N, C-alpha and C positions, 0 to 999 in steps of 0.2 A: 425181835423175832418171837413168834408164838411157839413155845416148846412142844405143844401138843400136835401142831400141824406142820411145823417147820417153815412156815411162811412169815415173811416180814409184815408186821402190822404197822399201820400209820397212825393208829389211835394212841396218843400219848396220855389219854385219860384226862385231858384238859376239861375241867367242869364248866369253864366259861363257854366253850363251844357247844357243849351239850345243852346248857341253859339257853343259849341263843336259838338253837334249832328247835327246842321244845317250847319256846315262848310263843304266845298267841300272836304277837305283833309280827314275828317272822313268818309264821304260817299263813297269816291272813293279809299280807302286804302285797296283794295281787294287782296293785294299781299299775296300769300301763300308760305311759306318756310318750308321745311322738312329737318332737319338735323338728320341723323341716326348716332348714336354713337355705335361703335363696340369695345368690350373688346378685346384687343390684348395681354393680359398677357399670360404667358407660358401655363397655364391650358387650354386655348382655342385651343391649337395646339396638345393636347393629344387626340388620337382617342377614340371614344366611344367604349365600351366593345364589342358591337355586330358587328362592322364593322370598316373599315379603315377611314371612314369620321371623320372630326373634327368639333367641334362647330364653329370654325372660317370659315371654308368652307361653312357650313350651313348658317351662317350669310351673307356671300357674295352672296350665292344663293338666299336668301330672298331679298337682295338688287336688284339683277338682276330682279327678278319677279316683285318687286314693281316698278322699273324703267320702265320695259316694259309696265306695266299697266298705269303708269303716262304719258308716251310718247304719248299714245293714248287718254286717258281720260282727262288729265290736262297738256297739253304741255307747258303752260305758268307758271306753278308752278316752284319754285326754289327748287332744291334738292342738297344734299351734304352728304359726309361721313367723319366722324371724328373718328380716331382710338385712343384708350386710352391704356396706358401701353406699349408704344413703346420705344425703345432705342433712336431712333433719333426723333428730333422734326421737324415739318414743320407747322408753323403758324406764322402770322405776329408779334404778341407780344412776341414770343419766349418762350412760356410756355413749360417746360420740359415734356417729356413722352406723348405729344399730337401731332398727325400727321394728317394733313388735307389731306386725300386721294383724295377727290373730293370737290372742293370749291362749295359754294352755287351758283348755276346758273341754267338757264333753262335746262331741260333734253335734252341730245344729244345722238345720237346713239353711239358716241365714248366713252361715259361714260359706257354704257352697254358692249361695246367691251373690255374696260380696265378690267372690273370685270370678264368677261368671260375668258380672257387671264390668269388672276390670278388663277382662279379655275382650268382651264385645265392644267396648268403647275404643275409638281410634286412638285416643291419648291415654289409654289405660286408666280411665276414670280420674283424669287430672293428676296422674302420678308425678309428673315433673314439678308442678306447682305445690302439690300436697306433701310429697315426700322427697323427691329429688334424687339424683344419682351422683355419686362421688367415687373417685378412684381410691379413696382412703378407707381404711378400717384396720383395726388391730385384732389379730387372732386371739391374743390373750384376753381382750375384753369380750370377744365373742364366746369363748369357752367359759369365762367367769360368769357372764350373764346367763348362759345356758344352765350352768350349775345352780344359780339362784332361782331360775324359773322352775327347774325340776324340784328343788327343795320346797318352793312355795306351792307347788301343784297339789 
């Protein structure tokens, strides 16, 4: 308690906290990274009852919309897409059932074009042959890979 004001103070005088907040790295660490995780299990490829669209296509369309917005409003932000429940793996640690479709990087027009090509193709640009869908994946591996990707970004 501060005797002059009678208020409880939360500052214990820890110099470590002050050093951290005053450090250049803390003040200038404004990197923003957004990793979208899309479920790629077989259920995501079953059409909704009211039309031929699938939840997976809808998720990719959301990514396109978000990327288009980001390329204008926040072009320096890092973005990426990680697919879960895939037959093939594509990630540096080699976690099974996880496929890094787009690595965390600054948004580029080519990233939007890749997603548009997938959506416009009847077979999602050869998704089943190239990546595949599986009912398996481990959330622990998903979170661990996400942590690694953010650290490496």
